[in-house]
N, C-alpha and C positions, 0 to 999 in steps of 0.2 A: 431523121429518126422520129418514128411515131410515138407520141407520148401516151402511154396507157396508164391505167390506175395502178398496175403493178410496178411499172417503171417509176411512177411518181413516188410510190412508197419507198422504193429502193434509194431514190435520190434523197428523200428526207432522212432515211436511215443512215446513208453515207454522211450526210451533213451532221447528224447528231453524233455519229461516231467520231467524225473529225473534230467537232467542237469539244467532245469529251476528252479526246486524246490531247488536243491543244491545251485545254484547261489543266489536264493532268501534268503535262510537260512543264507548263508555267509554274504550277504548284510545286513540282519536284525541284525545279531550278530555285524557287524561293526557299525551299527547305534546305537545299544544298548550300545556299548563300549564308544560312545561319550556322552551318557546320564547318564550312571552309571559307577562308578569307584569302583573296588574291589582290595584291596591290602592285602597281607599276609606277615607276618614277620616270616620266617622259620629259622632265626638265633638262635643259642643256647643262651638261656637267654633273647631273645627278645631285642637285642641291638638296633634295629631300630624302637622301639615302645616306646612312652612316658609312664611314670610310672602311676600307679593307682592314686596317689595323684594329678598328673597333670590333669588327665582325670576328676577327681572329681571337681577340680577348674574350668575347662572349662565348666562343667555343671552348675555352679553357675553364670556364666556371663549373664547379662541381655541383652546385645547387642553385636554387632560385634566388632572386634579389628582390627585396622589399623596399619600395620607395614611398615615402610619406611626404606629400607636398603641403606645406603650411601656407595656404593662400586664402584670402578672404573671398566672399561671394562675388567675385569679379569674373564675369563670363569670359571676357577677352583674355585675362591672365591665365585662367584655368584651361582654356582652349590651347594657348601657347604651350603650357606645360604638357598637356595631354598629347599634343602633336609631336613634341620633342621626344617624350618617352615612347610614343608609339613607334618611332623609327627603330628603337631598340627592341620593342616587343615583337616586331615583324620577324626578327631573327632569333628571339629568345622569348617564347610565350610565357615562361615561368617568371618573368619580371612583372611584379604587381605594382600598381599605382593606387594610392589612397590619398584623398584630400581631407585636410583638417583645417577648420576655421580657427586661426590663432586667437581670435577674440573670445571664442567660447571654450577654449582649452588652455587657460593661462598656466596651469601647473605643468602640463606637458611641454609648453613652450619654454618655461624656465628650466625644466629638467634636461631638455635636449639642447639648450643654448641657442634657440632660434631668435634671430634679431631682425630679419628682413622679410617683408611680405613676399611670398613666392619661394621661400627657401626650401630646399629639398634635403631630407634626411635619408641617406642611402644605407641600408643594412644588409650585411652579408656575413654568414657564419659567425654570428654573435658580435661582430664589429660593425661600427657605423661611422659615417662622416657626413658633415653638413656642407651643402653646396648652395651658395647664394647667387651664382651667375648661371643662367640657363644657357648652356652651350655644350656642344658635343665634346669639346676638349676638357671642360671641367668635369662632366659626368664620367667620361671614359677614364680620366686619370684618377678620379676617386675610386672607381671600380678596380683599377689596377692596383692602387695602394691597398685596398681592402682584400684583394685576392692574393697578395704576397704572403707566402707561408713562413718564410724565414723571419726570425725575430730581429727587430731593429732596436738597439738599445740607445736611449737618450740618457746620458750621464750628467747629473747635476752636481756641481761642486758644493760641498758642505763644510761646516766647521768654522765659518767666518760670519755667522749671522746672515747668511744669504736667504733669499726667498725659498721656502720649503715647497716642493711640488706636491706634497701631501698635507700641507698645513692648512688650518682654517682661520688663521689670524688675517686681519685686513691686509697686511703687507706680504703675506704668503702667496704662493702660486698654486694653491690646491685646486681651484676650479680649472685652471689651465692644464694642470697635470691630469685631471680626470678626462679632459677632452683628448689629450694625447693618448691615454690608455684606451679610450673608447675607439680611437682610430687604429688600434692594433700596435701601438708603440710601447715598448717596455721602458720603464723608468727606474733608474738606480741612482742612489746618492753615494758619493764617496768622499772621504776625508783624506787628502793627500798626505797627511801626517801619519796615517795608518796603512794606506795601501796605494799602489800606483794606479794609473788610469788603465782600465781593462783593455785588452787587445781587441775585443769585439765591439768597441765603442763606435757607434755611427756618428755621434754628435756629442760634444762637450758643451755644457751650458754653465756660464758664470753669471749668476743672477744677483747683481747688486750687493756684493759683500760689504758689510759695515765694520768689519775688523780686518786689519791689514794682513795679507798673506806673508808667510815666512819666505825668505829668499830661496830656500830649497824647493818649496812648493811652486814658486814662480818658474824655477828652472824646469820642473817637471812639465808644466804647461807649455813652456817655450819648446821643449823637446818634442812634445806631442804635436805642436804646430809645425815644427821643422820636418817632422816625419810624414806630414801630409794629413793630419787630422782636421776635421771640420769643427768649427767653433762658433757659438753664439755668445757674445759678450754683451751683457746688459750692465751699463755703468750708470753713475749718478754724478751730479755736479759736485765739485770739490776735489778731495784727494782721490788718487787712483788706487788706494789701498794696497800699495806695494807692487802694482801691476804696470808701472812705468816701463820696465824692460820689455814687457809684452807689447805695449803700445809702440815702442821704438822698433820692435821687430816687424810690426805690421805697417809701419810708416804712418801712424796716426798720432795726432796731438789733440788733447782735450783743452779747449780754450777755457780760461778762467771765467768764473761767474755762471749765472743761471740765465737761460734764454727767457726773455719776456717778449710778448707780442701783442701790440695794440689791436691787431686784427681779430683776436679772439672775442672781443666784445660783439662783433657782428654775428657770432654764433650764440650769443646769450651767455657768455662766460665772463664773469666780472673779475676773476683772478688772472692777471696778465701772465703769470708764470705757468698757467695751464695752456699748453700749445695745442692748437687744432690744425691738423694737416688735412687739406682737402684735395691737393693735386699730387700725382705720383708719376714717376718716370716710366718708360716702357722697359722695365726690368722684369725678369721672370717672376719675382715675388709679387710685384704690385701691378702687373699688366691687366689684371681683372678686378682690381680694387676700385670700387665706386663709392663706398661709404667713407666718411671722414674718420680720422683716428685722433685720439686724445692722449697727450703726454704731459703729466704734471711734473714740473720742475725738471727740465731736461738740460743736458750739457751739450754744447756745440762741439763739432769735430772739425779738424782741419787735416786734409789729406796731403801728404808730402809726395813729391815725385819719387817713384820707386821703379827700379828695373825688375823687381821680383813680383810685385803685385799689380793687378789691374783693378783699380778702384772705381766704383760706380756709386754716385749719390743715390740713396734710397729714400730718405725722408728729408724734406727741406721746408724751411719757413718762408714767409713772404717778406717783402721789403721793409715793412714796418716793425721788424723785430730787431733785437740787439741782445748782447750778453751783458746782463746787469751784474756788476761786481759788488755793489753796495747792498744794504739791507732792503729786503722786499717789503717795506712798510711805508705808509704814507704815499706822497706823490713821488714817483720815480720818473726819470727821463734819461735819455742817452747823453753821455758825457764824451764829447769829442777829444778832450785832453787826457783821457785815461786809456787803460788797456781794453776798454770795451770795444766790441766788434759789431758793426752794423750789419743788418741782414741784406739779402737772404743768407740763412745759415743752414748748414747740414747737421742734422742730429742723428742720422743713420746712414751707414755706408756698407756696401757689399764688396768684398774683396775676393778675387779669384786668381789662381795661377795653375798652369799646366804642369803636371808631375810626370817625370820619366818613369818607365816601367821598373827601373831598379828601386824606386821608392816604394813600389808595391810588391817587391819581392822578386822581380825579374831583372835580368841584367843586360838586355840588348839596347837599352837606352831610348826606346821610342816612347812617345807620349801616349798615354792611355786614358787618363782621367783628369778631372778638374777638382782641385781643392777649393773649398768654399768657406768663407768666414763672413759673419755679419756682426757689426759693432753698432749698438744703439746707445745714445747718451741718456737713456732713461729705462728703468726696469719696472717702474710702478704701473705702466700701462697694461702689464700682464698680471698685476696683482688682483686679489679677490675683490678689491674695492673698485677698480677701474676696468676690469676685463669685459664687463657687459656694456661698456660705452661704445656705441656706433660700431666701427669696424676693427676694434682692438683685437678681438679673438681671431677674426679672419686673418689679420696681418701676422699674428703670432704663429698660427697654424701654417700659413703659406711660407713663412720664413723657415720653420722646422722642416717642412716638406722639401723645400729647395735645398737646404743644407744637407738633408739626408739623401739627396739625389733621387727623390721620388717624382721629379718633373721631367726626367730625361728620357722617358720611354715612349710616350705617345705625344707627338707634336702635330696636332690636327689644325690645319688652316681652315678658316671659314670659307665656305664655298659661296661664290657670288655668281650672278647671271652674267655671262660674257656679252649679252646683247642688251644690257641695261642702259647703255649710253649710245645715242645715235649721233654720229659725227658726219656732218655734211660739208661738202666743198661749197665755195661761193657760187659756182655754176649751178650745183644742185639746188641750193637755196633760192637762186634766182628763178630757176625753172618752176619750182614748187610755188613760189610767191606769185609769179606771173600766171601760172595755171589756175590757181584758186581765185585770185583777185580779178583777172581779166579773161583768161581762157575759158573757164567753166561758165561764167555768166554769158559770154558771147556765144558759146555753144548752145546753151539753153535758149537764148534769144533767137538764134538761127534756126534751131529745130522748131520752135514755135511758129516762126515765120513761114517755114516750109509747109507745116501742117495747115496753116491758115490759107496759104495759096492753093493747096490741093483741094481743100474743102470749097473754096470759092469757085473753082473751075467746074465743080459738079453741077 
């Protein structure tokens, strides 16, 4: 082809047009990338994608969700939070995430009950809940609890100087009651001398009565338990305040004395009657507990063998503890010749039993639900004085959620990489070892020798 001046101009024009179109397409793609987001999870097993159960839950939400993360200026922590919440935002863009430095917002931290760096406050339709463990299971179950429209009533027993869920005194449970209401739970107080336990009660709470109950009141509670009601019993060392028949019904015995633990000094606690629990069993209430919990003056529990109840230790002390039956003054020590019991000791227990359908109003006799009861030998850990200590609030909320069956809907297992571990046979290890240690060096030496010989012959 003969190149003329005209053809040269046409080639330049074509080149300019191509360049302009190419730059235009690149610019258009760049603009589209700001308007639309596409992400793909190519990991084996979809480790970076939320589960199908979570996606179905997000589809049922009527409005957006606001998440506030109280995290310090830690780039790694904030990226972890943003990455976890981002898996939700892919399927629900109206989920918003906001970061707040707890060091610069102490009033907001106190108001929302934030205790852990990286804690999330999830808000939906005027209700909110705190999550201290960054996991899909924790976030999804919190969203599930917040999205439930039916009212769940937590009934507190009153009339015996119990802790008041609306009270402001040091021994009251006012701060704990506010946290329950903020999570969408309804709170009601009843006096069994005036009215019976309401039929729509999800959970009955006996919060450390200081006056003995009447025999008729105890029978009302026993009947409530016999009919399948869920119960949270917070007791104290000493007398059972007339509730011995209830303890016998549950197969629990309160050991005499108050638990003391020399290990508490390791946590900077000088009072040995203040028990610090740092380890927890793999039970639904405590499986995500990482913070220590503090229990001032707790009673030890002894579980008897029962054909009715399945008992699981929930809170236990270490070996250096015992039940002190004497005065908690001066120098105290374990007395082997007395009724004192050496540790480890249980101060909290979870009881369950399967109920037939006729207990729920149906008569075919098949099992349909699980009755749940928690007994803890201390109620002060949820009082206004001690609620803010370490993981006390989290333990109380988790216990209420479990007792209200708010954990039974979404059980999400952590997804792990199936190829994270390489298992080699002895033969494979031998081949790899020989190859790298001898085979590869000999091959390089041989190739060098061949190249040297070929060059020498030239």
